[in-house]
N, C-alpha and C positions, 0 to 999 in steps of 0.2 A: 784491955783485950777484949772483951765482950762489946765495951762501947765502940771499937776500931771496928770491928765487926759488923753491928748497928748501921754505921756511918758506912758501908760498903753497899750492903744491902739496900740502902735509900738511895745510893750511887745509880745502882746498876737499875735500879725504878725509875727511876729520873731520865733518865740514856731511853731505855728502854720507849718513853715516853715518846722523846723527844724524835727519835726515830722514825715512830710510825706517825708524828706529824708531820714531818717530812717529806713522805710517802705519801700519805694521803693529801700533803698542800698539790703535789707533783700528778698523783692522778687527777684531780680536780682541774689545772690547768689544762694538761692534757685531753679532758672530756670534751671542756671547756669551745678550744682550738676545734674538736673535733665536731661536736654537736653546733659550734655560730658557723658553717660551711653552708651555701645553699646546696640545694641536693642537688644532684645534674640532670643536666637539660635531654628532655627524654627526643629523641630523632625519630620521625616517622618510618611508619615501612607502610610502601604502597605498593602495590601491583597496577597497571595501566599497559591498555590496550588505543593501539593506532590504527588509522585507517587514512586511506586518500581515495577523496572522491573528485577524479578530475585538479583542478589547483582548491580544494577544499580537502585543509588537515582537522582529523575528526580525535579525539586524543578521549579515554573512556578508565574512569578511577573504576576497576574490578574487584579492586580486596586491598584494605590496610586500611590504615588510620586516614582521618581526613584530613584537609589540608587547606588554611586558613590566609587568605588568598593575600592576604601583609604578611604571610610570611613564607609565600611561592613564587617563585622564578621562572617561568618559561622562555627558554632561548631557543631561538631560530636562527639557523647561520652564525650563530654568535653574536646576535639583536635581538634584547631583548623585548620582545614582543607581547607581555605578561595581558596588557591592558587590551590589545588585539582582540587577543580570545575572549568568545561569552557562550552561552547557553544553548543548547540546539533553540530555543523558544528566542532567543534572542536577546532574552534580561541580564544584565551586566549578576555576576555572582561574588558572594563574598567569601560563599565555604566549599569547597569540589569533594563532595563527599561518595562515599562509593555507587556507583551508580550514575554516575552526571560522564556528564560527555560536554565538555567544551570543542568546541571548531574555529579555527580562520580561514581566512579565506585568501590563498595569495594574490597580489596584482598583477594582473594583466600581461602588463612588460618585466615582467620579475619569473627568475624561471623557479625551478619546483625544488626548493630548497635538501640540503644534501643530511641536515642533521635538524635533531628537534630536543630538547634535556626538559628535565623539570629540578627545579633546584628546591631544596630547604634552606631558606634564609634566618636562621634565628637570632639571637639575643647573644651568640659567641663565638656562631658558627655557624658555614653551609657548606653544604653537603647535595653532593648528585641522590637526586630520591632513582629516576629514571633516563633510561635517555635510547633512544631511537636506533634502531639498525642502522649501516653507513649508505642503507641505499632505498631510498622510501618512495622513488617514479615510479614503482610498480602498480601502484596498487596493492588493495589485497590489504591482510594482516599484521602488521611485523611482530617478531620475537622479542615477548616480555619482556624487561630484566626487570627480578626483584631486588631490591639492596635493604639488606639488614641494617638495622639498629647499630650494630656492630660493628661494619663497615670501618677503615680506616680509611676509606676515599673523602677527601674533603676538599670543600673549591672556596676560595675568597670573593666576596662577594664584589660582581663586574661596575669597577666604576661607571661613573654619569659622566659621558663626555656629549656637549655640546656643542655642535657647529656653528661658526656667525663671520663672518667678514667684512671688511670696505675695500669701496677704490676710490682714486681723485688719482683727475674729476671722471665725476659720471655724465658728463654733457660736454662735446666740444665740435670742434670741424675738423675731418679727416685731413690728414692721416689721423687719430686720435692713440699719445699714450699714457695709457692707465694703470697706476700703479693699484697693486692690492696686498692687501694687510687682513692676515690671518688672525681673527678677532677668538678662535674658539674657546672654551672652557674645558678640563678636563685633560688625563693624561693623553696628550695626543703622538702617535709615535709616525702617522701617513699623512700627506696631503694628495690631494686628485684633484686639477681645477678643469675648467669647461667654461671655455669663454664665450660660447655661442656662436665662435664662425668659424669654428673647426678645428679650434688652437685647443690645445691641454697644456697642462706645468705639471708636477709634481712637488716645485719648491713650496715655502712654506708663504714667501713672502713675492709672489712673480710681476710682474712686468707684461702685459700685454699691448700691441697697438693695433687700432683698428682702420684698417685702412677705406673700406665701402660703409656708403653712408647705413643707415637701421639703427634700430634696435636691438638689443642682444642680451639673454636671459645667460646667467650663469649661475653659477653650481660649485658648490664645494663640499667632499666627500671624505670628512678624516676617519682614521683607521685607529684601533688601540690594537698591537698586532697581538700580544699580551694573551688579552682577554676576546680577540678575534674578534673584537666586536666593530661595528662602524652607522656613519651618521653623516647625514648631508642633507645643507639647509639651499634653497635654488630661492633664488633672487630674479622674477619676471620683468624683463623690459628695463634691465638695471641701468645698461651703457645706451648713451642716446648720441650716435653720431650724425651730423650733421653736413648735408654736402659741401663741400668749398672747394670749386676748382674753375680756372680759365677757358673762356674759349670765347670764339669772334668772330665774324664774316665779314662779310666786303662784297660792296657792290658798286660798279663791274671786275672782277679781277682778270679780265682781258680787256684791250683796247690800244686807241693807238695813241701818241704821242701826241702832247702832254694829255697823262687817261685820269679825271679828277676818280679817286675810289673812296666814297661812303662805307666808313669802317662804325661796323654797330658791337659795343657790347654783350656777350650772350653768356657770361662767366654765372654760376650759382653758386649762391650763397650772400652774405651783405658783404660788400665790397666798398669802403672807405677810399682806396686811391686805384689809379690805372695807370702805367707808364707804357706807352708804346713804343718798337720802334719800326720802322716802315720799312727800313733794308737798305736805305741808296743813306744812311748816316743822319737822317729825320728823325725826330719824333714828335709826341703830343698826349700831356695829362690827363685831356679832356674826357668825358666817359665813350662818344661817340665822338669821333675825330673824322675830318673830310682831308684828303692831302690829293695833291695832283703832283704824280709821277713828270718829269720834263724830260726825262731822257727813257730810251729803248731800253729793256732789261725784262729779267725775272728776277724778283725782290722775293723775300723771307723775310716774314712780318712776326713779331714777337706783342705779344701783350702780360702784363706781370699786371696782376690785383694784386691786392693787400688789404689786410681787417688790422687796422691798427689796432683794434684794444686786443685781442688775444696775440695781437704779432706776429700773422701767419701771411704769407705770399706764396700762389701759384703764378705759373707760366706757360704760356700756351703759344706753341711754334709753330706755324704754317710754312713749313721749305717750297721753294720757288710760287710763291702762294698769288701772287701778284703779277702778270703779262705782260709788259706793254711793247708794243707794237714799231716799232721808226717809220718813219713816212714812207722810204722805200718797199718796206713792205707791207703798208697798204698797198701800193700804186699794185706791186707783182697781185698778192692775194686777193685783191678785188676787181683785176686787168683792167686798172684804168688806162687812158692813152689822152686824154683832157685831161685838164685842172686847171682852172683859173675863172678868172672872175669875168671876163666874155667871151663870146664865139664869135665870128665875124666871118662869115663862109657864103662866098661866090661859085664857090665849086660847083661840084655836081653832088656828090655823096660822100659822109664818113662810115665808111663803116666797120660795125663791131660786136662779130653775131654774141660772144659773151662778154664784150667789153662796156667799161663803166665810167660816161661823158660826167665829170663834177664843173657845171658853171655856176661859181658865186654871185651871180648877177643873173639881173632877167634877159630874158632872151628874147626878142624882136624878128620877126620876117624882113622886117628891113634893113637890114644886117644878114638877110640869105641870099640868094640866091630865091624866087619866085618856084622856082619848083625843083630846090634842091631837097636830098635828105637823109634824116640824122639815124641810123639803121642802125641802132646799138644798142643792148639785153638793157643796159639801166642808166638813165639819166633822173639826174639831181639840176634841179633848176631854183636857187635862193634867191627868187623874187617871183615876177611876173611873168608870163607866157602871150603874146600879143601878133597872132597872126592876122595878116586880111588877104587881097586877093592874092592869088597865086593857088598853088598847090606842094607848097615845102611837106613833108610828113615828118613825126615821130616815132619812136619806134622802129624795132625791127619784124620786117614782115616774117610772117607767119609761124610767131616764137609771141611765149606770151613771159613778158619781160613787164618791168616795171617803172612808169616816171613819175618820179616827187615834185611838185609844186608849192613852194611853201607861199606862194601869193594868189593873185587870179588866173585863172584858165578861160583867157579870152579870146577864140575863134571864132570874129567876124562876120568875116566873109569868105570865098575862095573855097577851094574843093578841099581840105587837109585829112589827109587819111591819120587817124591814131591807132597804132596798135599797141597790142599789153595793157594791161591793167595803170589808168592816170590815179595820180593822187592829188588832192586839191586841198590846200587848207583855204581859202579864199572861193569865192565864186565861180561859178563857170557857165561860160554864153558860148554856148555847142554852137549856131546859127550856122558856121560854116561849116562844120567837124565833119569825118563820116565815121563814129565810132565802132572799134572791130568789137572789143571783150569789154573792162568793166568800169567803170569809171564812179571813182567816191569823189562826195564835194559836202565840202563841214560849211556848207553855204549854199548861196540860192543859185538853181538852175535856167538857165533861158533856153528856150528851143525859136529853130527860126524854120522859115519855108525849104533850108538846103540843110538840114539835119538829117541823116543822113546814120542807121542802124545795124548792122552786121546783125546777122544768126544769132550770133553770142554776146551781142552788146547789150548791155544793160547799165541802169544809175542810180547811183545809191545816196539821198541829199538830206542834210539834215533842216533846209532852209523851209525858201518857196520856189515853187514849180512857175513860170510863167512863157507864154509861147503868143503868137500874134492872134487877132480877132479872127473868130472865122475856122482855127487852127482846127485840123479833122484828121487828126493823125494816128488812130489807135494803135496800130503796130509799132509808132516808138511811146506814146504816151503811157502803155500800159507796163511800159521798161523801166519805167522810172518812180521808184519805191521812195516815201518820205519813212525816214528811221531817224530813232534821238540820239545817233554819235554814230559816226564814221572812227577805223580806226587810225588813230596819229603816224606819225615818222619823224624822222630826225633826218637833215639833212649832214653831211658832212663836216667838219669844220676843222679842218686843220690844217694848222699854220703853216705856209709851204716854207720846208726850213732853208736856212739859207747855203751859200755854198762851204764847202768847206776848206780847211788853208789850202795856197800856194804850192806850199809845199808836198801838201796829204797832194794832189794832182800831181806835180812834179814829180813823186816817185811811184807814182802809177804810168808816169811814161806818158802825160800827158802833153800837148804844144799848142804853140798858137804859128799853126801855117795858114794861109790862103794861097790857091783855089781850096774848097775840100776837096779831098779826095780818099777815097774808099779806106777801110779799117783805121782809121785813123781819131784820135781823143784830143780833142779840142778846149784848152781853157783858155779865158776871156779874162780878163782882172775887172775889165767894165764889158763892154758891146764887143757879137764879132757878126759881121756881114763878108757875103761869099757869092759868088756866082759859078753857081754849079751849069758843068756842061755835061750831057748823058745822062751816066747811069753811077751815083757814087753810093755806097752799102756800107752798109757795119760802123757809123758811125757813132759820138758822142761829142756832144757840142754842150762847151758852159760857159754860159756868159754870166758872170757873177755879179755883176753889178748894170748892168744894161739888157739890151735886146740882144735878139740874136733874126736876124734876117738874111734867107737863101733866096735868088731868084736866080730868075736862065726857064727860058721859053722850051719845053717838051724834056726838062730833065726830071728826073726820078731820086727819090733818094729816100732810106729808109735808116732806121737808127734811133737814140732819145737827144730832143732840145729842151735844157736844162736853163729854164730867166727866171731867179727864183725872185728880181728885182723888175722885171720888164716885160717886154712883149716876145713871140715871135711869129715872126710876117714868113709865111710862102707863097712865094709866086710862081711854082714848076707847076709839070705834068701829074704829078702825083707822090702823096708822101705814105712813107709806111714803119709805122714805131708809136712811141709814146713822146707827147708831148706837157713840159709840166711850166707853167709861165702864169708869174701871178697875175700879170697884165690879161692874159688871152692870146688865144692865138687868132690869127689873123690870113684869110686865105683871099685874096682883090680879086685874084682871077678865072675867069670863070670857064668851066671842063674841068680842074682839077680834082683827083678820089684822094680821099682823106681812107687809112685804113689800118686797123689796129694789129698792133706785133704785142706780144708780150715783153714785161720788160728784161725778162729770165732771156728771152732770144739775147740778146746782147749782153747779158753780166751774168754771167752765172752763183756768181757768189753773191750773196747781199754784204757780204763787208765790203764787197767792190762798186755798190750803189755807187753813182754820181751825188747824190743827196742825202 
């Protein structure tokens, strides 16, 4: 019994010891857990004062804990600008102590900020220590805000965003389409592109087409909306657009059929291939082709140029660029009333104050009445002029027209009045000339004892001046001037068109009747001959493959005479109108007068011209 009690006492003692051991162990474990934790992070407490001076921000630490730069972030309108703040003396800073002022100058091209925040960024937390009021643009002192260390306001560390991009291609010919690709780092919510050509995009990976040559600066601004931060990258002269366009010119672009035009490529850029369309079904692949338009009309010209390497083409189109006038329009426009290879005139006068005579051969006084006058405004002679004795004259008296001679001007004797300006490509023998106006000679000049110069006369020559021995006429010699060159000229060389089809003339009311009578239109497949009595007016006579012969003393005829393969012979008293004949005009009888009348006096519509 006593033995049992002793055992019970021992058991109670052991239980107490074990209980104490368990409790002690638990306390030790708790103590280790508690005392092994790091001490709580100390959040700085500060008081700030901010001022603005123009576009400069000044923030002064007026009280509280120092702020290490490594644990401080200054956020201006959502952009982290800690590194942009410096001390008043311009020196960099590592710790922001009480009394220190940090300054930041806002760029001139940026608006005044709306908000400024000072953040503490620790190892395990970030907090706003101080922030400005909502309006800092007025200058002066902002309301101070002190954040106590026990504030519950926490802010996550702003992420870093780095903008970047690429474009493909960055060089090429207009229009150049570029695919832009965002290559920015960090969490980005918004993209704002400016392409340098006035266009923008908010897509992440946009495409832009540049239509104008030049170099373009491209910018990308990225934004993280959550933290209100943005960053911009700018690539200066990043895109180069080379010009590539088609253009051309032609010379001449107006004239009479057949019209030979020299086309010249004026395209911009590297061209490998050319494709021309001249508007009449013909074309060329030459760079600078020449083309002759055989038919009258208005022609639209196209040029397509290609750069084979880049596979690009451009086309220039010029509507109604080439205007080719018909022979009939030439006759009407230039007031032509004699056109042929020869003029044989035994009559008195050929008169046309505003008219043109074209002689596709020489003019010899042996084929003229010794005292005849070719009194017209413009005379083209594709050959020599040979005047001997007599007083035949050239040009319209009292009017300064033009006479063009491709050969020599030989007025060897007589007294020949030369009116208007005379231009010769050869030598000029003026021994029997009475010069009234200006003579230009691309060669030598010879003066004679019978040479007469009027008040306004003058001679310009490129060769030598000769005169008789003992010649002393200073009033003439002083008006002869040697020059290095004289203006050139071109004699019309339009081929006389053939007659139209017999059916065309038939449809227009032409017949083949003899004798010729007023208000009739005659068409003959070969020659046409008629004796004319009295006055026959307003006629058109076409001899498609032969001559036209009109005779009859005392007769008077007016109208159009057209012999594309022959000559016209007129033996009447007078003729008024237009004569077109390949082999020329022959007037064998004395006393005949030839007077110009315009083509439109007989045919009102160009489409009805008989040639």
